N, C-alpha and C positions, 0 to 999 in steps of 0.2 A: 238472087232469085229467092223467091219465099219458099219457106217449108211447108211441104203441103199436109204435114201432120199438125200443123197450127192453123186452126180455124179462126176467122175474125168473128166475135159476136157483136151483135147490138141489141142491148137490153133496153126497152123503152117503160121507164118507170112513171108513167104519167107526164110525160114530155121531158124527163130527165133522160138524156142519154148517156150512156158508158160504151166506149170500143175498147177491146182489152184482145190481144194475140196471146192466147195461153191454151194449154190443155185445160178439159174441163175441170179437174181435180185443182189446178191452179186457179182457174178463175172463182171457184168456190171459195178458196182459202184467201184469195185477195179479197173479196166481199165479205167474208167473216171475219177477218181481222179489221179490215178498214171500217165497217158500221156495226160490229160485233153482233151480227146477225140478228138486228132489231131494227125496225124501219124510224125509231125515233132519234137514232144515231146518224141515220142518213138525213132527216131533217136538220138536225143540230148541224150537221157538216155544210149543208147547203145555207142555212141561216148565216153560219160565219162566212163563208164564202159571200154572201151577198152584203154582210156588215163591212167587209174587206173592199170589196168593190165598191160600195156606196162612199169610204172613206176617200179612197183614190179619186173617184169623181169630184167630190165637193174639195178636195185640196186641190184638184186641178183647176177648180174656178178662178177665173180672172177677178171678178167681182162678187164678193161674198156679201149676204146681209150684214147689218150692223147691228140690231136688237136682236136679243136671243127668241123673241117668237118667230120671228122671220128666218132666223137660221135655224129653227128646229123644223119649221114647215118647209122649208126648203130641202132638207137632208131628208124629211120622211117623203116627199113627193120624188125625190130622186132615186130613191129606194124603191119605191112603187113602180116607177116609170121602168127602173132597171127589171122588174119582176114580171113587167108584161108579159114576156113570152112564156112564162111559168105560171100563169094565172090558175090555170084549172089544176096543175099540181099542187099549188099552194092551198087550193078549196080542197081537195083531196087530204091532203096533208093535216090539216085542222081536224080533222076526224080523227086521226092518230093521235095528235096533242092532245084531245080531248078525252083520252082514254083515262080512266081513275090510275092505272098502272103507270102512265105516263104524265102525271100531275107535276111530280117534283121536277124532271127534267124539262118538261114545257114552260114552268115558271123561270127556269135556269136560263133556257134559251130567250126569254122575254126579257129577263133582267139585263142579259149580256147586250141585246139588240138597244134596250133603252139606255143603259150606261155607254155604248158607243156615240149613240146620237147625243148624248149630252156632252161627252168628251169633245166630240167634234165641233160641238156648239160653242165650246170654252169654258164648261163647268169645270171648276176644281175645287169644290166643296168637298169636306170630308165629315162636316158635323150632321146634325140631325136631317138639315135639309137634303142633304145627299140622298138619304131614302125616301123622303116625301116627294122628291123632283122625281125620281125614278118609277116610284109607284104612280104618280099621277100620269106621267107619259105613259105609263104600261096601260093604263085605261085608255087612255087617248089613242095611243097606236093601236091597240087590241080592235077598238071600235072603228077606227079608219079603216084598218085592213079588211074588217068584214064590210064595210060600207065600199069600197075599194072593188071587192069581188064582183059587186053587182053594177057597178058603174060603167055605163056604154056611151058617157057623154064625151065630147070631142076633147082631146087632150087633157082627161080626167079633169074637167072643171068643177065637176058636181063632187068630186073627192077633194081637190083644193078648196072647195066653200065648207064642205062638212069639216075639215081638219081644222080651219081657220074658226070657226064655231065651237069646236071642240077646245080648243087651246084659249080662245075668249069664256068660255065656261071655267076652265081652271083658273085663269088669272082672277075672276070673280070672287072665287073662294078666298084669296089672299085679301082683297079689298074688304069683304064682308066680315072675315076676322079681325083685321085693322080696326074696322069701323066699330064694332062689337068690344075691343079691347080698350079702344080708347074713350067709349062713350058709358063704360059701365061706372055706377057710383062707387 
């Protein structure tokens, strides 16, 4: 039999739902400790949750792409597909991450996501390319995320095409660099 002094709450934070049977004081303490009373910590927690869920789904695939660009594409599209029910909440969260006071935390969140994607794709680099890969992927992922927020195509087909074009653009940088290095007098 349930205790009538304990009430069930349902807090809807732009599609993120939490239910907790506790007194008001206890609930406030839980949220304060869990997210340090700042929305950016909630966003960080949710992003880590999505990173972990994406990793589990990718690892569970029977057939994985062989080439790195296809792996990156697959992982990002799986991540965005998983986030479809939270699209509007993610749109709202971008406003919070864009605040100057959250810039350091926001970049850290983006770095962790990009690092997770690269590690899932099999990257083991520890040299300078470790940083350039994550920086490049950060730009690709951020632009793809913004594109995805407004993509109403069937099965995110337009986002898939957009992502492939961005990854192709990034691969061109390396080709141009190599061309310049080996053709210089």
